[in-house]
C-alpha positions as CSV (number, residue, x, y, z in Angstrom):
1,M,8.6,38.4,-10.1
2,P,8.4,35.4,-12.0
3,L,11.8,33.0,-12.0
4,S,14.0,33.4,-14.9
5,E,15.1,29.9,-16.3
6,F,19.0,30.5,-14.9
7,A,17.1,31.3,-11.4
8,L,14.6,28.3,-11.9
9,I,17.7,25.8,-12.6
10,E,20.0,27.3,-9.6
11,R,16.9,26.9,-7.3
12,Y,15.8,23.7,-8.0
13,F,18.2,21.1,-10.1
14,R,21.7,22.9,-9.3
15,G,23.4,20.2,-7.0
16,R,20.1,17.8,-6.9
17,G,20.6,14.0,-6.7
18,A,23.8,12.5,-5.8
19,K,27.1,13.7,-5.5
20,R,30.1,12.2,-7.7
21,A,33.5,12.0,-8.0
22,D,33.0,11.0,-12.1
23,V,31.5,14.3,-12.6
24,R,34.1,16.6,-14.0
25,V,32.0,19.3,-14.8
26,G,27.9,19.4,-14.2
27,I,25.3,21.7,-14.4
28,G,26.7,25.3,-15.3
29,D,28.5,24.9,-18.6
30,D,27.3,24.1,-21.9
31,A,27.6,20.4,-21.6
32,A,29.1,17.7,-19.0
33,L,32.2,16.2,-18.4
34,L,32.0,12.6,-17.3
35,E,34.6,10.2,-16.3
36,C,33.9,6.8,-17.8
37,P,35.2,3.8,-15.7
38,P,37.9,1.3,-17.7
39,G,36.9,-1.6,-18.7
40,L,32.9,-0.6,-18.9
41,E,30.5,0.1,-21.4
42,L,28.6,3.0,-21.5
43,V,24.3,2.4,-21.0
44,A,22.4,5.1,-22.4
45,A,18.5,5.3,-22.2
46,T,15.7,8.1,-23.0
47,D,12.2,8.3,-22.0
48,T,9.6,11.4,-22.0
49,L,6.5,11.8,-20.0
50,V,3.7,13.4,-21.3
51,A,1.0,15.3,-19.3
52,G,-2.2,13.4,-19.8
53,V,-0.6,10.7,-22.0
54,H,1.9,9.1,-19.4
55,F,0.1,10.3,-16.2
56,P,-3.5,11.6,-15.6
57,A,-3.6,15.6,-15.4
58,G,-3.2,17.1,-11.7
59,S,-0.7,14.0,-10.5
60,P,1.1,15.0,-7.7
61,P,4.5,16.6,-8.8
62,A,6.6,14.4,-6.5
63,S,5.2,11.4,-8.3
64,I,5.9,12.6,-11.8
65,G,9.6,13.9,-10.8
66,H,9.8,10.3,-9.5
67,R,8.5,8.8,-12.3
68,A,10.5,10.8,-14.8
69,L,13.8,9.1,-13.2
70,A,12.2,5.6,-12.3
71,V,11.2,4.6,-16.1
72,N,14.7,5.1,-17.3
73,L,16.1,3.3,-14.0
74,S,14.1,0.3,-15.2
75,D,15.4,0.3,-18.6
76,L,19.0,-0.1,-17.6
77,A,17.9,-2.3,-15.0
78,A,16.8,-4.8,-17.5
79,M,19.9,-4.0,-19.0
80,G,21.7,-5.7,-16.3
81,A,23.4,-2.0,-15.7
82,R,24.4,0.5,-13.0
83,P,22.9,3.7,-13.3
84,A,25.2,7.1,-12.7
85,W,24.3,10.0,-14.7
86,A,21.0,11.8,-15.8
87,L,19.9,14.9,-18.1
88,L,16.6,16.3,-17.7
89,A,14.7,18.4,-19.9
90,L,11.7,20.0,-18.2
91,T,9.0,22.1,-20.4
92,L,6.6,24.0,-18.1
93,P,3.5,25.8,-18.7
94,A,4.4,28.1,-16.1
95,A,7.4,28.3,-13.5
96,D,4.9,27.5,-10.5
97,E,7.5,27.4,-7.1
98,A,5.2,25.2,-5.4
99,W,5.0,22.6,-8.2
100,L,8.8,22.7,-8.8
101,A,9.8,22.2,-5.3
102,E,7.8,19.0,-5.4
103,F,9.0,18.0,-8.7
104,A,12.5,18.4,-8.2
105,E,12.0,16.6,-4.5
106,G,10.7,13.3,-6.2
107,F,13.2,13.3,-8.8
108,S,16.1,14.2,-6.2
109,A,15.0,11.6,-3.5
110,L,15.0,8.6,-6.4
111,A,18.3,9.9,-8.0
112,R,20.0,10.1,-4.5
113,A,18.5,6.2,-3.5
114,H,20.3,5.0,-6.6
115,D,23.6,7.0,-6.8
116,V,22.6,9.2,-9.6
117,A,24.1,12.7,-10.2
118,L,21.9,15.2,-12.5
119,V,24.5,16.8,-14.6
120,G,22.5,18.9,-17.0
121,G,19.1,19.6,-19.0
122,D,17.0,22.5,-20.6
123,T,13.9,24.3,-19.5
124,T,11.6,25.8,-22.0
125,S,7.9,26.8,-21.5
126,G,4.8,24.9,-23.2
127,P,2.7,22.1,-22.4
128,L,3.8,19.9,-19.8
129,C,6.3,17.2,-21.1
130,V,9.5,15.7,-19.6
131,T,12.3,14.2,-20.5
132,V,15.3,12.0,-19.0
133,Q,18.0,10.7,-20.6
134,L,20.1,8.0,-17.8
135,L,23.8,6.9,-18.3
136,G,25.5,4.2,-16.7
137,H,27.8,1.6,-17.4
138,V,28.1,-2.0,-17.4
139,P,31.1,-4.6,-17.7
140,R,32.3,-4.9,-20.7
141,A,30.1,-8.2,-23.1
142,A,28.0,-8.4,-19.4
143,A,24.9,-6.5,-20.7
144,L,21.3,-8.3,-20.8
145,L,19.6,-8.1,-23.9
146,R,16.2,-8.8,-25.4
147,S,17.8,-10.8,-28.0
148,G,19.7,-13.9,-26.1
149,A,16.4,-16.6,-25.3
150,R,16.3,-19.4,-26.4
151,P,13.3,-22.0,-26.8
152,A,12.9,-24.1,-23.9
153,D,14.1,-21.0,-21.8
154,L,11.9,-20.5,-18.4
155,V,10.3,-17.1,-18.1
156,F,9.9,-15.4,-14.9
157,V,9.0,-12.2,-13.7
158,S,9.8,-9.7,-10.8
159,G,6.8,-8.3,-8.7
160,T,3.2,-8.6,-8.8
161,P,2.0,-7.1,-12.5
162,G,-0.8,-5.4,-12.5
163,D,-0.8,-3.2,-9.3
164,A,0.1,0.2,-11.3
165,A,-3.1,-0.6,-14.1
166,G,-5.1,-1.0,-10.9
167,G,-3.3,2.6,-9.3
168,L,-4.2,4.3,-12.5
169,A,-7.9,3.1,-12.6
170,V,-7.9,4.5,-8.7
171,E,-6.3,7.8,-10.1
172,Q,-9.2,7.9,-12.9
173,A,-11.7,7.1,-10.6
174,R,-12.7,4.2,-12.6
175,L,-12.1,1.9,-9.6
176,T,-13.1,2.2,-6.0
177,A,-11.8,-0.1,-2.9
178,P,-11.2,0.1,0.9
179,S,-8.9,2.9,1.9
180,E,-5.8,0.4,2.4
181,V,-5.8,-1.0,-1.0
182,V,-6.6,2.6,-2.6
183,T,-3.4,3.3,-0.9
184,Y,-1.1,0.5,-2.0
185,L,-2.3,0.9,-5.8
186,R,-1.6,4.4,-6.0
187,K,2.1,4.3,-4.3
188,R,2.8,1.3,-7.0
189,F,1.3,3.7,-9.9
190,L,2.9,7.0,-8.7
191,F,6.0,5.9,-7.0
192,P,7.2,2.5,-8.8
193,A,10.6,0.9,-7.7
194,P,12.9,0.3,-10.4
195,R,14.8,-3.1,-9.9
196,I,18.3,-1.9,-10.0
197,A,19.9,-4.7,-7.9
198,L,17.7,-7.5,-9.4
199,G,18.9,-6.5,-12.6
200,E,22.6,-6.2,-11.8
201,S,22.5,-9.6,-10.2
202,L,20.7,-11.3,-13.3
203,R,23.7,-10.5,-15.5
204,N,24.9,-14.2,-14.5
205,Y,21.9,-16.1,-14.6
206,A,19.7,-14.5,-17.3
207,S,19.9,-15.1,-21.2
208,A,17.4,-12.3,-21.9
209,C,15.8,-9.5,-20.1
210,I,13.1,-6.8,-20.6
211,D,11.8,-4.0,-18.2
212,V,7.7,-4.6,-17.8
213,S,6.3,-1.0,-18.9
214,D,3.7,-1.5,-21.6
215,G,2.4,-4.6,-20.2
216,L,3.4,-8.1,-19.4
217,L,2.1,-10.2,-22.5
218,G,3.4,-7.2,-25.0
219,D,6.9,-7.1,-23.8
220,A,7.0,-10.3,-23.2
221,G,6.2,-11.2,-26.8
222,K,8.9,-7.9,-27.5
223,L,11.4,-10.1,-25.9
224,A,10.5,-13.1,-27.7
225,H,10.5,-11.3,-31.2
226,A,14.0,-10.4,-30.5
227,S,15.1,-13.6,-29.5
228,G,13.4,-15.3,-32.7
229,C,11.3,-17.2,-30.9
230,G,7.9,-17.6,-29.2
231,V,7.1,-17.4,-25.8
232,E,4.0,-18.9,-23.6
233,L,2.8,-17.8,-20.3
234,S,0.6,-19.7,-17.8
235,F,-2.1,-17.7,-16.5
236,T,-2.8,-19.3,-13.2
237,D,1.1,-19.0,-12.8
238,I,1.1,-15.0,-13.1
239,P,1.8,-13.3,-9.3
240,V,-0.6,-10.7,-8.5
241,S,-0.9,-8.7,-5.3
242,E,-3.3,-9.9,-2.4
243,L,-4.4,-6.1,-2.7
244,L,-5.5,-6.0,-6.4
245,V,-7.2,-9.3,-6.0
246,R,-9.6,-7.5,-3.1
247,A,-10.3,-4.9,-5.3
248,V,-10.8,-6.4,-8.7
249,G,-11.3,-10.1,-8.4
250,E,-8.4,-12.8,-9.0
251,E,-9.6,-13.3,-12.9
252,R,-9.6,-9.4,-13.2
253,A,-6.3,-9.0,-11.6
254,R,-4.5,-11.5,-13.6
255,E,-5.9,-9.6,-17.0
256,L,-4.1,-6.7,-15.7
257,A,-1.4,-8.3,-15.0
258,L,-0.9,-9.2,-18.5
259,T,-2.1,-6.5,-20.4
260,G,-1.7,-2.9,-18.0
261,G,1.5,-1.2,-18.1
262,D,3.8,1.0,-15.8
263,D,4.9,-1.7,-13.6
264,Y,8.4,-1.7,-14.1
265,E,9.2,-4.7,-13.3
266,L,11.5,-7.3,-14.8
267,C,10.4,-10.0,-17.3
268,F,13.6,-12.2,-18.0
269,T,14.5,-15.7,-19.2
270,V,16.8,-18.4,-18.1
271,R,18.5,-21.4,-19.6
272,P,17.2,-24.8,-17.8
273,S,20.6,-25.8,-16.8
274,E,20.8,-22.4,-14.9
275,V,17.5,-22.4,-13.0
276,G,18.9,-24.2,-10.0
277,R,21.4,-22.1,-9.8
278,L,19.6,-19.1,-10.2
279,R,17.3,-20.5,-7.2
280,Q,19.9,-21.3,-4.8
281,E,22.0,-18.1,-5.1
282,L,19.3,-15.5,-5.7
283,P,16.3,-17.2,-3.3
284,P,12.8,-16.1,-5.3
285,E,11.4,-15.3,-1.7
286,R,13.9,-13.1,-1.2
287,W,14.5,-11.6,-4.8
288,G,11.0,-12.1,-5.3
289,Y,10.3,-13.1,-8.9
290,T,8.0,-16.0,-10.1
291,H,8.2,-18.7,-12.8
292,I,5.3,-17.8,-15.2
293,G,6.6,-19.9,-18.4
294,V,8.2,-20.9,-21.3
295,M,10.1,-19.7,-24.4
296,R,8.9,-22.0,-27.7
297,E,9.5,-22.5,-31.3
298,A,6.9,-21.2,-32.9
299,S,6.4,-17.3,-32.9
300,G,4.4,-15.1,-31.0
301,A,3.1,-14.8,-27.4
302,I,0.6,-16.7,-26.0
303,V,-1.5,-17.3,-22.8
304,T,-2.7,-20.8,-21.4
305,R,-5.0,-22.1,-19.0
306,G,-5.4,-25.8,-18.8
307,G,-3.9,-26.7,-21.7
308,N,-6.1,-24.2,-23.7
309,V,-5.0,-20.8,-25.4
310,M,-6.1,-17.6,-24.1
311,E,-7.5,-14.9,-26.3
312,F,-6.5,-11.3,-25.1
313,S,-7.8,-7.9,-27.0
314,H,-5.0,-6.3,-25.7
315,S,-1.5,-6.9,-25.5
316,G,0.6,-3.7,-24.7
317,F,0.3,0.2,-24.8
318,D,1.4,1.8,-28.4
319,H,1.3,5.1,-28.8
320,F,0.6,5.2,-32.6
321,G,-2.0,2.4,-32.3
322,S,-5.5,2.6,-33.1
């Protein structure tokens, strides 16, 4: 007998994620009741993952569950927020129990790792689509925004962008590489690591922040636009992993870092007067970030090498772009 909607929720989603004392009522009622801590502001993010758009058909169910939560965790990281509660809306072509078990574990493992409680949502029948709303909190007036940068602020990025684009190319059979390279790149695409701890720590240093989901160049441009200025990135300073370079070469690796998506790293700016304190109190070798450019007066996002402006045909993913 096929699973009913109620049985599906009970078996795979009730009690998943972290156990939190601030959840007064969770799954099983018409809505969740959550206690917001005093002196904090609520932060909310929602993302939808559609089969064939955000992940290839046939992607591992555990990866889909993980990524559905990870993309929202990355949004909260960019705000300097601490995640707390999630709601999951899941549209399924069929109630495949093996698929559901893997999906639920992928979602739940990441939720437990970041102390996130699953407190509600919805299930329905249709083409595979996953929507997650994530709620968290941040001290009043302390949230990081895209709009706080000024000309002369230094620009940084965490991690090694481009790896996820390499992993997607592997998944789509557009890239072949040695087995250890394939394993690394696939993991970077299928199981991204949102930078929650770094985001929270940056509240004391960063002037602006954005998560890198649609490509570093495009997202840095969005931050610059929101701040009313421009940004200049140095091509040779863009950090890339040794394994991605082995797969595609250094030039192509930096191109993927600038224009590929799905990295879920943080791009942030810091006032020149605060950079010394940042590096002393959050050492880059421990926290994994790199100086890659500077904010400028002129609008737009440019990439330079040896004093020359480079041209890129793609500056970020756009769902409705041509």
